[in-house]
Biopython code that builds the backbone (N, CA, C, O; Angstrom):
import numpy as np
from Bio.PDB.StructureBuilder import StructureBuilder

atoms = [
    (1, "MET", "N", (91.298, 63.021, 93.880)),
    (1, "MET", "CA", (89.975, 63.700, 93.934)),
    (1, "MET", "C", (89.763, 64.403, 92.502)),
    (1, "MET", "O", (90.704, 64.945, 91.922)),
    (2, "LEU", "N", (88.515, 64.359, 91.995)),
    (2, "LEU", "CA", (88.170, 65.008, 90.779)),
    (2, "LEU", "C", (87.522, 66.200, 90.801)),
    (2, "LEU", "O", (86.630, 66.361, 91.635)),
    (3, "CYS", "N", (87.854, 67.222, 89.905)),
    (3, "CYS", "CA", (87.123, 68.661, 89.883)),
    (3, "CYS", "C", (85.718, 68.459, 89.601)),
    (3, "CYS", "O", (85.325, 67.796, 88.641)),
    (4, "PRO", "N", (84.892, 69.083, 90.514)),
    (4, "PRO", "CA", (83.443, 69.005, 90.359)),
    (4, "PRO", "C", (82.969, 69.593, 89.123)),
    (4, "PRO", "O", (81.834, 69.315, 88.736)),
    (5, "THR", "N", (83.811, 70.477, 88.372)),
    (5, "THR", "CA", (83.471, 71.169, 87.224)),
    (5, "THR", "C", (83.585, 70.593, 85.942)),
    (5, "THR", "O", (82.713, 70.560, 85.073)),
    (6, "ASP", "N", (84.947, 70.056, 85.886)),
    (6, "ASP", "CA", (85.352, 69.456, 84.542)),
    (6, "ASP", "C", (85.913, 67.974, 84.420)),
    (6, "ASP", "O", (86.260, 67.387, 83.395)),
    (7, "GLY", "N", (85.911, 67.504, 85.788)),
    (7, "GLY", "CA", (86.323, 66.082, 85.935)),
    (7, "GLY", "C", (87.660, 65.926, 85.930)),
    (7, "GLY", "O", (88.051, 64.761, 86.013)),
    (8, "ALA", "N", (88.676, 66.997, 85.837)),
    (8, "ALA", "CA", (90.058, 66.797, 85.997)),
    (8, "ALA", "C", (90.557, 66.391, 87.320)),
    (8, "ALA", "O", (89.843, 66.474, 88.320)),
    (9, "THR", "N", (91.898, 65.904, 87.354)),
    (9, "THR", "CA", (92.242, 65.422, 88.706)),
    (9, "THR", "C", (92.815, 66.735, 89.435)),
    (9, "THR", "O", (93.633, 67.442, 88.848)),
    (10, "LEU", "N", (92.398, 67.019, 90.633)),
    (10, "LEU", "CA", (92.794, 68.161, 91.348)),
    (10, "LEU", "C", (94.177, 67.948, 91.974)),
    (10, "LEU", "O", (94.556, 66.882, 92.459)),
    (11, "VAL", "N", (94.893, 69.093, 91.909)),
    (11, "VAL", "CA", (96.376, 69.097, 92.549)),
    (11, "VAL", "C", (96.207, 69.830, 93.886)),
    (11, "VAL", "O", (95.528, 70.832, 94.110)),
    (12, "MET", "N", (97.042, 69.048, 94.805)),
    (12, "MET", "CA", (96.871, 69.597, 96.080)),
    (12, "MET", "C", (98.334, 70.398, 96.329)),
    (12, "MET", "O", (99.402, 69.924, 95.943)),
    (13, "SER", "N", (98.213, 71.705, 97.045)),
    (13, "SER", "CA", (99.307, 72.583, 97.274)),
    (13, "SER", "C", (99.243, 73.214, 98.566)),
    (13, "SER", "O", (98.149, 73.438, 99.084)),
    (14, "GLU", "N", (100.372, 73.532, 99.152)),
    (14, "GLU", "CA", (100.329, 74.104, 100.478)),
    (14, "GLU", "C", (101.089, 75.331, 100.464)),
    (14, "GLU", "O", (102.289, 75.444, 100.213)),
    (15, "ARG", "N", (100.225, 76.281, 100.774)),
    (15, "ARG", "CA", (100.622, 77.817, 100.849)),
    (15, "ARG", "C", (100.496, 78.294, 102.084)),
    (15, "ARG", "O", (99.394, 78.142, 102.612)),
    (16, "SER", "N", (101.475, 78.920, 102.783)),
    (16, "SER", "CA", (101.369, 79.377, 104.151)),
    (16, "SER", "C", (100.731, 78.517, 104.957)),
    (16, "SER", "O", (99.848, 79.023, 105.649)),
    (17, "GLY", "N", (100.935, 77.253, 105.083)),
    (17, "GLY", "CA", (100.393, 76.167, 105.922)),
    (17, "GLY", "C", (98.915, 76.187, 105.713)),
    (17, "GLY", "O", (98.185, 75.978, 106.682)),
    (18, "ILE", "N", (98.461, 76.397, 104.654)),
    (18, "ILE", "CA", (96.997, 75.942, 104.374)),
    (18, "ILE", "C", (97.132, 75.249, 103.109)),
    (18, "ILE", "O", (97.682, 75.650, 102.083)),
    (19, "GLU", "N", (96.497, 74.051, 103.354)),
    (19, "GLU", "CA", (96.511, 73.224, 101.949)),
    (19, "GLU", "C", (95.172, 73.377, 101.148)),
    (19, "GLU", "O", (94.043, 73.183, 101.598)),
    (20, "ILE", "N", (95.488, 73.737, 99.954)),
    (20, "ILE", "CA", (94.290, 73.847, 99.053)),
    (20, "ILE", "C", (94.448, 72.891, 97.830)),
    (20, "ILE", "O", (95.489, 72.383, 97.412)),
    (21, "ASP", "N", (93.184, 72.762, 97.354)),
    (21, "ASP", "CA", (93.207, 71.711, 96.000)),
    (21, "ASP", "C", (92.791, 72.792, 94.964)),
    (21, "ASP", "O", (92.044, 73.739, 95.211)),
    (22, "TYR", "N", (93.389, 72.513, 93.748)),
    (22, "TYR", "CA", (93.283, 73.283, 92.557)),
    (22, "TYR", "C", (93.128, 72.484, 91.420)),
    (22, "TYR", "O", (93.717, 71.403, 91.397)),
    (23, "CYS", "N", (92.398, 72.849, 90.417)),
    (23, "CYS", "CA", (92.198, 72.426, 89.182)),
    (23, "CYS", "C", (93.301, 73.081, 88.170)),
    (23, "CYS", "O", (93.362, 74.304, 88.047)),
    (24, "PRO", "N", (94.088, 72.286, 87.521)),
    (24, "PRO", "CA", (94.809, 72.939, 86.538)),
    (24, "PRO", "C", (94.200, 73.309, 85.383)),
    (24, "PRO", "O", (94.693, 74.190, 84.678)),
    (25, "THR", "N", (93.019, 72.655, 85.047)),
    (25, "THR", "CA", (92.277, 72.832, 83.772)),
    (25, "THR", "C", (91.449, 74.377, 83.789)),
    (25, "THR", "O", (91.618, 75.348, 83.051)),
    (26, "CYS", "N", (90.558, 74.189, 84.862)),
    (26, "CYS", "CA", (89.576, 75.293, 84.997)),
    (26, "CYS", "C", (90.121, 76.345, 85.768)),
    (26, "CYS", "O", (89.708, 77.493, 85.609)),
    (27, "ARG", "N", (91.163, 76.023, 86.731)),
    (27, "ARG", "CA", (91.768, 76.751, 87.668)),
    (27, "ARG", "C", (90.685, 77.029, 88.848)),
    (27, "ARG", "O", (90.756, 78.075, 89.493)),
    (28, "GLY", "N", (89.921, 76.292, 89.048)),
    (28, "GLY", "CA", (89.007, 76.537, 90.258)),
    (28, "GLY", "C", (89.753, 76.100, 91.459)),
    (28, "GLY", "O", (90.654, 75.272, 91.327)),
    (29, "VAL", "N", (89.460, 76.580, 92.601)),
    (29, "VAL", "CA", (90.161, 76.302, 93.658)),
    (29, "VAL", "C", (89.084, 75.743, 94.719)),
    (29, "VAL", "O", (87.962, 76.248, 94.766)),
    (30, "TRP", "N", (89.475, 74.644, 95.600)),
    (30, "TRP", "CA", (88.561, 73.862, 96.430)),
    (30, "TRP", "C", (89.296, 73.929, 97.898)),
    (30, "TRP", "O", (90.442, 73.524, 98.093)),
    (31, "LEU", "N", (88.574, 74.420, 98.744)),
    (31, "LEU", "CA", (88.982, 74.335, 100.225)),
    (31, "LEU", "C", (88.364, 73.097, 101.078)),
    (31, "LEU", "O", (87.254, 72.661, 100.772)),
    (32, "ASP", "N", (88.960, 72.648, 101.943)),
    (32, "ASP", "CA", (88.371, 71.686, 102.869)),
    (32, "ASP", "C", (87.897, 72.568, 104.081)),
    (32, "ASP", "O", (88.179, 73.755, 104.243)),
    (33, "ARG", "N", (87.038, 71.689, 105.001)),
    (33, "ARG", "CA", (86.458, 72.413, 106.157)),
    (33, "ARG", "C", (87.583, 73.227, 107.015)),
    (33, "ARG", "O", (88.606, 72.707, 107.462)),
    (34, "GLY", "N", (87.264, 74.401, 107.143)),
    (34, "GLY", "CA", (88.249, 75.271, 108.118)),
    (34, "GLY", "C", (89.385, 75.873, 107.364)),
    (34, "GLY", "O", (90.160, 76.604, 107.980)),
    (35, "GLU", "N", (89.554, 75.654, 106.163)),
    (35, "GLU", "CA", (90.629, 76.174, 105.451)),
    (35, "GLU", "C", (90.416, 77.753, 105.172)),
    (35, "GLU", "O", (91.260, 78.639, 105.310)),
    (36, "LEU", "N", (88.879, 77.899, 104.682)),
    (36, "LEU", "CA", (88.687, 79.293, 104.395)),
    (36, "LEU", "C", (88.776, 80.201, 105.681)),
    (36, "LEU", "O", (89.199, 81.355, 105.614)),
    (37, "ASP", "N", (88.367, 79.634, 106.822)),
    (37, "ASP", "CA", (88.428, 80.303, 108.122)),
    (37, "ASP", "C", (89.891, 80.670, 108.416)),
    (37, "ASP", "O", (90.110, 81.809, 108.827)),
    (38, "LYS", "N", (90.823, 79.890, 108.261)),
    (38, "LYS", "CA", (92.454, 80.017, 108.408)),
    (38, "LYS", "C", (92.780, 81.349, 107.506)),
    (38, "LYS", "O", (93.442, 82.309, 107.901)),
    (39, "ILE", "N", (92.179, 81.209, 106.220)),
    (39, "ILE", "CA", (92.612, 82.300, 105.383)),
    (39, "ILE", "C", (92.214, 83.680, 105.849)),
    (39, "ILE", "O", (93.002, 84.626, 105.846)),
    (40, "LEU", "N", (90.938, 83.758, 106.257)),
    (40, "LEU", "CA", (90.242, 84.812, 106.630)),
    (40, "LEU", "C", (90.954, 85.348, 108.085)),
    (40, "LEU", "O", (91.301, 86.521, 108.227)),
    (41, "GLU", "N", (91.074, 84.594, 108.855)),
    (41, "GLU", "CA", (91.891, 85.003, 110.043)),
    (41, "GLU", "C", (93.369, 85.498, 109.686)),
    (41, "GLU", "O", (93.788, 86.489, 110.285)),
    (42, "ARG", "N", (94.047, 84.966, 108.900)),
    (42, "ARG", "CA", (95.193, 85.536, 108.433)),
    (42, "ARG", "C", (95.200, 87.034, 107.791)),
    (42, "ARG", "O", (96.106, 87.848, 107.968)),
    (43, "ALA", "N", (94.006, 87.255, 107.002)),
    (43, "ALA", "CA", (94.012, 88.454, 106.255)),
    (43, "ALA", "C", (93.804, 89.520, 107.244)),
    (43, "ALA", "O", (94.212, 90.672, 107.091)),
    (44, "VAL", "N", (93.104, 89.058, 108.342)),
    (44, "VAL", "CA", (92.710, 90.116, 109.317)),
    (44, "VAL", "C", (93.865, 90.452, 110.180)),
    (44, "VAL", "O", (94.107, 91.617, 110.497)),
    (45, "THR", "N", (94.665, 89.329, 110.608)),
    (45, "THR", "CA", (95.856, 89.841, 111.499)),
    (45, "THR", "C", (96.900, 90.203, 110.874)),
    (45, "THR", "O", (97.717, 90.845, 111.534)),
    (46, "GLN", "N", (97.179, 89.951, 109.593)),
    (46, "GLN", "CA", (98.400, 90.464, 108.709)),
    (46, "GLN", "C", (98.159, 91.856, 108.227)),
    (46, "GLN", "O", (97.192, 92.110, 107.510)),
    (47, "PRO", "N", (99.065, 92.812, 108.626)),
    (47, "PRO", "CA", (98.979, 94.181, 108.080)),
    (47, "PRO", "C", (99.119, 94.254, 106.592)),
    (47, "PRO", "O", (99.877, 93.511, 105.968)),
    (48, "ALA", "N", (98.322, 95.226, 106.008)),
    (48, "ALA", "CA", (98.373, 95.283, 104.529)),
    (48, "ALA", "C", (99.764, 95.827, 104.252)),
    (48, "ALA", "O", (100.399, 96.419, 105.125)),
    (49, "PRO", "N", (100.253, 95.609, 102.963)),
    (49, "PRO", "CA", (101.602, 96.022, 102.603)),
    (49, "PRO", "C", (101.584, 97.584, 102.215)),
    (49, "PRO", "O", (100.582, 98.057, 101.678)),
    (50, "THR", "N", (102.749, 98.401, 102.505)),
    (50, "THR", "CA", (102.546, 99.676, 101.987)),
    (50, "THR", "C", (102.619, 99.782, 100.388)),
    (50, "THR", "O", (103.545, 99.253, 99.773)),
    (51, "PRO", "N", (101.750, 100.384, 99.845)),
    (51, "PRO", "CA", (101.746, 100.667, 98.398)),
    (51, "PRO", "C", (103.171, 101.204, 98.019)),
    (51, "PRO", "O", (103.720, 102.021, 98.758)),
    (52, "PRO", "N", (103.825, 100.713, 96.780)),
    (52, "PRO", "CA", (104.703, 101.569, 96.339)),
    (52, "PRO", "C", (104.338, 102.877, 95.702)),
    (52, "PRO", "O", (103.147, 103.065, 95.454)),
    (53, "PRO", "N", (105.274, 103.864, 95.389)),
    (53, "PRO", "CA", (105.129, 105.278, 94.837)),
    (53, "PRO", "C", (104.502, 104.990, 93.463)),
    (53, "PRO", "O", (104.884, 104.085, 92.720)),
    (54, "ALA", "N", (103.604, 105.760, 93.226)),
    (54, "ALA", "CA", (103.094, 105.876, 91.609)),
    (54, "ALA", "C", (104.150, 105.875, 90.476)),
    (54, "ALA", "O", (105.233, 106.446, 90.605)),
    (55, "TYR", "N", (103.828, 105.291, 89.501)),
    (55, "TYR", "CA", (104.653, 105.157, 88.295)),
    (55, "TYR", "C", (105.151, 106.672, 87.802)),
    (55, "TYR", "O", (104.385, 107.468, 87.260)),
    (56, "GLY", "N", (106.391, 106.910, 88.046)),
    (56, "GLY", "CA", (106.934, 108.175, 87.356)),
    (56, "GLY", "C", (106.969, 109.347, 88.468)),
    (56, "GLY", "O", (107.172, 110.534, 88.212)),
    (57, "GLN", "N", (106.717, 108.764, 89.833)),
    (57, "GLN", "CA", (106.717, 109.633, 90.970)),
    (57, "GLN", "C", (107.774, 109.392, 91.870)),
    (57, "GLN", "O", (107.546, 109.196, 93.064)),
    (58, "GLY", "N", (108.959, 109.390, 91.376)),
    (58, "GLY", "CA", (110.280, 108.938, 91.941)),
    (58, "GLY", "C", (110.602, 110.186, 92.835)),
    (58, "GLY", "O", (109.755, 111.045, 93.083)),
    (59, "PRO", "N", (111.789, 110.218, 93.264)),
    (59, "PRO", "CA", (112.248, 111.306, 94.225)),
    (59, "PRO", "C", (112.189, 112.806, 93.457)),
    (59, "PRO", "O", (111.741, 113.850, 93.930)),
    (60, "GLN", "N", (112.791, 112.583, 92.100)),
    (60, "GLN", "CA", (112.895, 113.760, 91.197)),
    (60, "GLN", "C", (111.615, 113.959, 90.471)),
    (60, "GLN", "O", (111.488, 115.004, 89.833)),
    (61, "GLY", "N", (110.482, 112.941, 90.487)),
    (61, "GLY", "CA", (109.394, 113.268, 89.836)),
    (61, "GLY", "C", (109.363, 112.933, 88.410)),
    (61, "GLY", "O", (108.388, 113.217, 87.715)),
    (62, "TYR", "N", (110.333, 112.375, 87.983)),
    (62, "TYR", "CA", (110.436, 111.901, 86.596)),
    (62, "TYR", "C", (110.639, 110.336, 86.436)),
    (62, "TYR", "O", (111.072, 109.639, 87.354)),
    (63, "GLN", "N", (110.305, 109.871, 85.255)),
    (63, "GLN", "CA", (110.677, 108.240, 85.065)),
    (63, "GLN", "C", (111.952, 108.078, 84.713)),
    (63, "GLN", "O", (112.387, 108.772, 83.794)),
    (64, "GLN", "N", (112.699, 107.245, 85.294)),
    (64, "GLN", "CA", (114.182, 106.952, 84.933)),
    (64, "GLN", "C", (114.278, 106.016, 83.721)),
    (64, "GLN", "O", (113.530, 105.040, 83.658)),
    (65, "PRO", "N", (115.109, 106.260, 82.823)),
    (65, "PRO", "CA", (115.341, 105.527, 81.625)),
    (65, "PRO", "C", (115.599, 104.067, 82.078)),
    (65, "PRO", "O", (116.165, 103.819, 83.143)),
    (66, "GLY", "N", (115.099, 102.976, 81.104)),
    (66, "GLY", "CA", (115.250, 101.699, 81.563)),
    (66, "GLY", "C", (114.361, 101.114, 82.665)),
    (66, "GLY", "O", (114.258, 99.899, 82.833)),
    (67, "TYR", "N", (113.742, 101.999, 83.385)),
    (67, "TYR", "CA", (112.926, 101.472, 84.523)),
    (67, "TYR", "C", (111.629, 100.793, 83.953)),
    (67, "TYR", "O", (110.966, 101.357, 83.082)),
    (68, "ALA", "N", (111.298, 99.618, 84.447)),
    (68, "ALA", "CA", (110.153, 99.032, 84.088)),
    (68, "ALA", "C", (109.558, 98.904, 85.474)),
    (68, "ALA", "O", (110.180, 98.647, 86.505)),
    (69, "LYS", "N", (108.088, 99.150, 85.327)),
    (69, "LYS", "CA", (107.329, 98.953, 86.626)),
    (69, "LYS", "C", (106.933, 97.563, 86.699)),
    (69, "LYS", "O", (106.313, 96.925, 85.849)),
    (70, "LYS", "N", (107.412, 97.134, 87.936)),
    (70, "LYS", "CA", (107.155, 95.781, 88.341)),
    (70, "LYS", "C", (105.901, 95.500, 89.143)),
    (70, "LYS", "O", (105.687, 96.179, 90.148)),
    (71, "LYS", "N", (105.040, 94.529, 88.768)),
    (71, "LYS", "CA", (103.757, 94.183, 89.570)),
    (71, "LYS", "C", (103.968, 93.790, 90.963)),
    (71, "LYS", "O", (104.763, 92.863, 91.114)),
    (72, "ARG", "N", (103.471, 94.253, 91.950)),
    (72, "ARG", "CA", (103.926, 93.705, 93.143)),
    (72, "ARG", "C", (102.674, 92.979, 93.691)),
    (72, "ARG", "O", (101.570, 93.467, 93.450)),
    (73, "LYS", "N", (102.770, 91.974, 94.330)),
    (73, "LYS", "CA", (101.695, 91.173, 94.956)),
    (73, "LYS", "C", (101.190, 91.931, 96.137)),
    (73, "LYS", "O", (101.913, 92.361, 97.036)),
    (74, "GLU", "N", (99.768, 92.075, 96.062)),
    (74, "GLU", "CA", (99.258, 92.815, 97.169)),
    (74, "GLU", "C", (99.225, 92.212, 98.690)),
    (74, "GLU", "O", (99.246, 92.995, 99.639)),
    (75, "SER", "N", (99.174, 90.827, 98.889)),
    (75, "SER", "CA", (99.497, 90.182, 100.237)),
    (75, "SER", "C", (99.364, 88.759, 100.048)),
    (75, "SER", "O", (98.900, 88.308, 99.000)),
    (76, "TRP", "N", (99.741, 88.028, 100.996)),
    (76, "TRP", "CA", (99.943, 86.649, 100.925)),
    (76, "TRP", "C", (98.839, 85.838, 100.456)),
    (76, "TRP", "O", (98.987, 84.642, 100.209)),
    (77, "LEU", "N", (97.615, 86.515, 100.311)),
    (77, "LEU", "CA", (96.477, 85.944, 99.868)),
    (77, "LEU", "C", (96.821, 85.849, 98.270)),
    (77, "LEU", "O", (96.629, 84.776, 97.698)),
    (78, "SER", "N", (97.236, 86.769, 97.687)),
    (78, "SER", "CA", (97.334, 86.540, 96.276)),
    (78, "SER", "C", (98.335, 85.591, 95.881)),
    (78, "SER", "O", (98.441, 85.301, 94.689)),
    (79, "GLU", "N", (99.087, 85.072, 96.755)),
    (79, "GLU", "CA", (99.996, 83.815, 96.612)),
    (79, "GLU", "C", (99.297, 82.788, 96.550)),
    (79, "GLU", "O", (99.516, 82.043, 95.595)),
    (80, "LEU", "N", (98.343, 82.446, 97.434)),
    (80, "LEU", "CA", (97.525, 81.334, 97.413)),
    (80, "LEU", "C", (97.048, 80.939, 96.163)),
    (80, "LEU", "O", (96.952, 79.742, 95.893)),
    (81, "PHE", "N", (96.758, 81.760, 95.420)),
    (81, "PHE", "CA", (95.958, 81.377, 94.035)),
    (81, "PHE", "C", (96.858, 81.614, 92.729)),
    (81, "PHE", "O", (96.389, 81.917, 91.632)),
    (82, "ASP", "N", (98.166, 81.437, 92.998)),
    (82, "ASP", "CA", (99.184, 81.552, 91.829)),
    (82, "ASP", "C", (99.003, 80.390, 90.746)),
    (82, "ASP", "O", (99.738, 80.347, 89.759)),
]
sb = StructureBuilder()
sb.init_structure("model")
sb.init_model(0)
sb.init_chain("A")
sb.init_seg("    ")
for serial, (resi, resn, name, xyz) in enumerate(atoms, 1):
    if name == "N":
        sb.init_residue(resn, " ", resi, " ")
    sb.init_atom(name, np.array(xyz, "f"), 0.0, 1.0, " ", f" {name:<3s}", serial, name[0])
structure = sb.get_structure()
């Protein structure tokens, strides 16, 4: 299938049991019928993760040497569009 935006060949990927089509060129995401409903249903039923403590707010309240803050994915929805 071709991307409606730029005509590149779409790549199919399955994430969390939901098949998505995406364009590697423009990074557009295309869903088939019912797939958006599945994504929204899972977003409602899955609890949001607990946010990590703020940077530099460890148990002692200081930043540990050599500690690099790692970005954490917010939910399984963010994994869909990697």
